[in-house]
C-alpha positions in Angstrom: 0.0 0.0 0.0 1.4 3.4 -1.0 1.7 6.2 1.6 -1.1 8.0 -0.2 -3.5 5.2 0.5 -2.1 4.3 3.9 -4.6 3.9 6.8 -4.1 6.5 9.4 -4.1 6.1 13.2 -7.3 7.3 15.0 -5.4 9.9 17.1 -4.2 11.5 13.9 -7.7 11.3 12.4 -9.2 13.0 15.5 -6.5 15.7 15.5 -7.1 16.5 11.9 -10.8 16.8 12.3 -10.2 18.9 15.5 -8.0 21.3 13.5 -10.6 21.4 10.7 -13.3 22.4 13.2 -11.1 24.9 15.1 -9.9 26.8 12.0 -13.4 26.8 10.4 -14.8 28.9 13.3 -13.1 32.0 12.1 -9.8 33.6 11.2 -7.2 31.8 13.4 -5.0 33.9 15.7 -1.2 34.0 14.8 -0.5 31.7 17.8 -3.2 29.2 16.7 -2.0 29.3 13.1 1.6 28.6 14.3 0.4 25.6 16.4 -1.5 24.2 13.4 1.6 24.5 11.2 3.7 22.9 13.8 1.3 20.0 14.1 1.0 19.6 10.3 4.8 19.5 9.9 5.6 17.2 12.8 4.7 14.0 10.9 4.1 13.3 7.2 0.9 11.5 8.2 -0.5 14.7 9.6 -0.1 16.3 6.2 -1.8 13.3 4.5 -4.7 13.5 6.9 -5.1 17.2 6.2 -4.9 16.7 2.5 -7.7 14.0 2.7 -9.9 16.3 4.5 -9.4 18.9 1.8 -10.3 16.4 -0.9 -13.4 15.5 1.1 -14.7 19.0 1.6 -13.1 21.0 -1.1 -10.1 23.4 -1.0 -9.3 24.9 2.4 -7.4 28.1 2.7 -5.4 27.9 6.0 -3.9 31.4 5.9 -4.3 33.8 8.8 -7.5 35.3 7.5 -10.2 34.5 5.0 -10.2 36.7 2.0 -13.8 37.7 2.4 -16.9 37.2 4.6 -18.5 35.0 1.9 -15.5 32.7 2.1 -15.7 32.6 5.9 -19.4 31.6 5.6 -18.5 29.0 3.1 -15.8 27.6 5.4 -18.4 27.4 8.2 -20.8 25.6 6.0 -18.1 23.1 5.0 -17.3 22.5 8.7 -20.9 21.9 9.5 -21.1 19.4 6.7 -17.9 17.8 8.1 -19.5 17.4 11.5 -22.7 15.9 10.0 -20.6 13.5 8.0 -18.2 12.7 10.8 -18.4 8.9 10.1 -17.6 9.5 6.5 -14.6 11.5 7.5 -13.4 8.8 9.9 -13.7 6.2 7.2 -11.8 8.3 4.6 -9.0 9.2 6.9 -8.6 6.0 9.0 -8.8 3.6 6.0 -7.1 5.7 3.4 -8.4 6.9 0.1 -8.8 3.4 -1.2 -10.4 1.9 1.9 -13.9 0.5 2.2 -16.7 0.5 4.7 -16.4 -3.3 5.4 -12.8 -3.1 6.7 -13.8 -0.2 9.0 -16.9 -1.9 10.2 -15.2 -5.0 11.5 -12.3 -3.2 13.1 -12.0 -3.9 16.9 -9.3 -1.3 17.7 -10.7 0.3 20.8 -7.7 2.3 21.8 -9.0 5.6 20.5 -11.8 8.1 21.3 -14.6 9.3 19.0 -18.1 8.4 18.1 -17.1 5.2 16.2 -14.8 4.1 19.0 -17.6 4.5 21.6 -19.8 2.2 19.6 -17.2 -0.6 19.8 -16.7 -0.3 23.5 -18.2 -2.8 26.0 -20.4 0.0 27.4 -20.9 3.5 26.1 -23.2 6.5 26.1 -24.1 9.0 23.4 -23.7 12.8 23.6 -26.0 14.1 26.3 -26.8 10.6 27.7 -26.2 9.2 31.2 -26.3 5.5 31.8 -26.1 3.2 34.9 -24.3 -0.1 34.3 -23.8 -3.1 36.6 -20.8 -5.3 35.8 -20.7 -9.1 36.1 -19.1 -8.8 39.6 -21.8 -6.5 40.9 -19.7 -3.3 40.6 -22.0 -0.4 39.7 -21.0 2.3 37.3 -22.6 5.6 36.2 -21.4 6.8 32.7 -21.5 10.4 31.8 -22.2 11.9 28.3 -20.0 10.6 25.5 -18.3 7.9 27.6 -16.8 4.6 26.7 -15.4 1.7 28.8 -14.1 -1.8 28.3 -13.8 -4.4 31.0 -11.1 -7.0 31.4 -12.0 -9.5 34.1 -9.6 -12.4 34.7 -9.2 -14.9 37.6 -6.5 -12.6 39.0 -7.9 -9.1 38.5 -10.8 -6.8 37.5 -10.0 -3.9 35.2 -12.2 -1.2 33.9 -10.6 0.6 31.0 -11.9 4.1 30.6 -11.6 5.1 26.9 -13.4 8.4 26.9 -15.6 10.5 29.2 -16.1 10.0 32.9 -17.5 7.4 35.3 -18.6 7.0 38.9 -17.5 3.6 40.4 -19.1 1.8 43.3 -16.8 -1.3 43.7 -18.4 -4.6 44.6 -16.8 -7.0 47.1 -15.2 -9.9 45.2 -15.3 -13.4 46.6 -11.9 -14.2 44.9 -10.4 -11.0 46.4 -9.5 -9.8 43.0 -8.4 -6.1 43.0 -10.5 -3.6 41.0 -8.6 -1.1 38.9 -9.7 1.7 36.6 -7.2 2.0 33.8 -6.5 5.0 31.5 -3.6 6.0 29.2 -2.2 7.9 32.2 -2.0 5.0 34.6 -4.2 3.0 36.9 -6.3 3.6 40.0 -6.8 0.8 42.5 -10.3 1.3 44.0 -10.9 0.5 47.6 -14.2 0.3 49.3 -16.2 3.5 48.7 -17.0 5.7 45.7 -14.5 6.6 43.0 -14.8 9.2 40.2 -12.6 9.1 37.1 -12.6 11.5 34.2 -10.5 11.9 31.0 -10.2 15.6 30.8 -10.9 17.2 27.4 -8.0 18.8 25.7 -7.4 21.0 22.7 -8.5 20.0 19.2 -5.0 18.9 18.4 -4.7 16.9 21.6 -8.0 15.2 22.2 -7.3 14.4 25.8 -5.1 16.0 28.5 -5.0 14.2 31.8 -7.0 11.9 34.1 -8.9 13.6 37.0 -9.4 11.2 39.9 -11.7 12.0 42.8 -12.7 10.0 45.9 -15.9 10.8 47.7 -15.9 7.8 50.0 -13.2 5.3 51.0 -9.7 5.4 49.5 -7.9 4.8 46.2 -4.3 4.2 45.2 -2.9 5.8 42.0 0.1 4.6 39.9 1.1 6.7 36.8 2.0 4.7 33.8 5.5 6.0 33.6 6.2 5.2 37.3 5.3 1.5 37.3 8.2 0.6 39.7 7.2 3.3 42.2 4.8 2.6 45.1 1.2 3.7 44.4 0.1 7.0 45.9 -2.9 7.1 48.2 -5.8 9.4 47.7 -8.2 9.8 50.6 -12.0 10.5 50.7 -12.7 14.2 50.0 -9.6 14.5 47.8 -8.9 14.8 44.1 -5.9 15.0 41.8 -4.8 14.9 38.2 -2.7 12.1 36.9 -0.3 12.1 33.9 2.0 9.3 32.8 4.9 11.0 34.5 3.3 11.9 37.8 0.5 13.3 40.0 -0.5 16.8 40.9 -0.7 17.5 44.7 -4.0 16.3 46.1 -6.5 19.0 46.8 -10.0 19.1 48.3 -12.7 17.5 46.1 -14.8 20.0 44.1 -18.5 19.1 44.5 -19.4 20.9 41.4 -17.4 18.4 39.4 -19.7 15.6 40.6 -23.0 17.4 39.9 -23.4 15.6 36.6 -24.2 12.5 38.6 -27.4 14.1 39.7 -28.2 15.4 36.2 -27.0 18.9 37.0 -24.4 21.3 35.6 -22.9 23.5 38.3 -20.6 26.5 37.9 -19.0 28.3 40.9 -17.1 31.3 39.5 -16.4 29.4 36.3 -14.6 31.3 33.5 -16.7 31.3 30.3 -13.9 29.7 28.4 -14.1 26.7 30.7 -17.9 26.8 30.6 -17.7 26.6 26.8 -15.4 23.6 27.0 -17.6 21.8 29.5 -20.8 22.3 27.6 -19.1 20.9 24.5 -19.1 17.6 26.3 -22.9 17.6 26.3 -23.8 18.7 22.8 -22.7 17.8 19.3 -20.3 20.1 17.6 -18.4 22.8 19.5 -19.1 25.8 21.8 -16.6 28.5 21.3 -15.8 31.5 23.5 -14.5 34.8 22.2 -11.2 35.8 24.0 -12.7 39.2 24.8 -15.1 37.5 27.3 -13.2 34.3 28.1 -12.3 35.5 31.6 -15.8 36.5 32.7 -17.1 34.2 35.4 -20.5 32.7 36.1 -22.1 30.9 39.0 -25.2 28.8 38.6 -26.9 25.4 38.8 -28.8 24.1 35.8 -30.4 20.8 34.8 -28.7 18.8 32.1 -31.7 16.6 31.2 -34.2 17.2 28.4 -33.8 18.5 24.9 -32.1 21.8 24.6 -30.5 21.7 28.0 -27.2 23.3 26.9 -29.1 26.0 24.9 -31.0 26.9 28.1 -27.7 27.1 30.0 -26.2 29.4 27.4 -29.3 31.6 27.3 -29.1 31.9 31.1 -25.4 33.0 30.8 -26.4 35.7 28.3 -29.1 37.0 30.7 -26.6 37.6 33.5 -23.4 38.6 31.7 -22.7 41.1 28.9 -22.4 38.4 26.2 -24.6 37.2 23.3 -25.0 33.6 22.0 -24.4 33.3 18.3 -25.7 30.1 16.7 -24.6 29.4 13.2 -26.0 25.8 13.1 -26.8 23.3 15.9 -23.1 22.3 15.6 -21.7 25.8 15.9 -22.3 28.1 18.9 -20.2 31.0 20.1 -20.2 33.1 23.2 -19.4 36.7 22.1 -19.3 40.1 23.6 -22.4 42.3 23.3 
């Protein structure tokens, strides 16, 4: 197979689509443009992924500004089409220009995020969905929006592999005394008796995931970063949370109750910057929610229900009532928080 028709890894697929979405939202800043060029030049496969997206959606001008407003509107329309045809994009990029649907459909590679990856997981939720799951050993899980897990139970151990999203874990006692661990790309968390909460934090479009957030509301847990396999696991007590990376842990800090509000179907913000609110709401609706830099540092406090159709639209409308911002909706996939 030639390089032109080579199948591309899913992480590169997701990064390419993320950049497509990010650049389509408007004229990129010089810093954003520089990061994009750095990403594209870092690996020949990045360039091939970008070229395939161009072939799928038409020529894309990635200079610092669009030549006209009509070109900008056309770019936004192209990006909306790309989101509606996300599976088509994944097939085209992951399989190569000569790939077929059959090969994609039977793939069992679960080591990547995305809508297609969720469908292949042992348990998953769609965007805006919560789901309770009871595992074969009696362990109870609650899955948040756009979450995917696999389970690996052996005679020696019980592993829950978190692929995407976040979960609450109520470990069940095991007659064979097998340890229960939640595993992510950053490391593993040994769950004791109690309640454990694990989240794969969302990252930038070019880095779909940043770190693993671990919280303990009851009992204890022990964390071991992937890159420190020979080191003793670090304890995390009830009422604490930390972030885990492959190379280490952040210092433990008090648990943030607002971060667990989703378990009750609520979205809570306590002095949350709008740029963070936009990122959080993007986890509960298709497409993206962008925040203009001019209002990114404005803060909001509130408590809103996440259930029902249009939940995130109601949250955004509430923000606009209390802060000097307006909500601009291009399509259901494109929403921006902008100054009045």
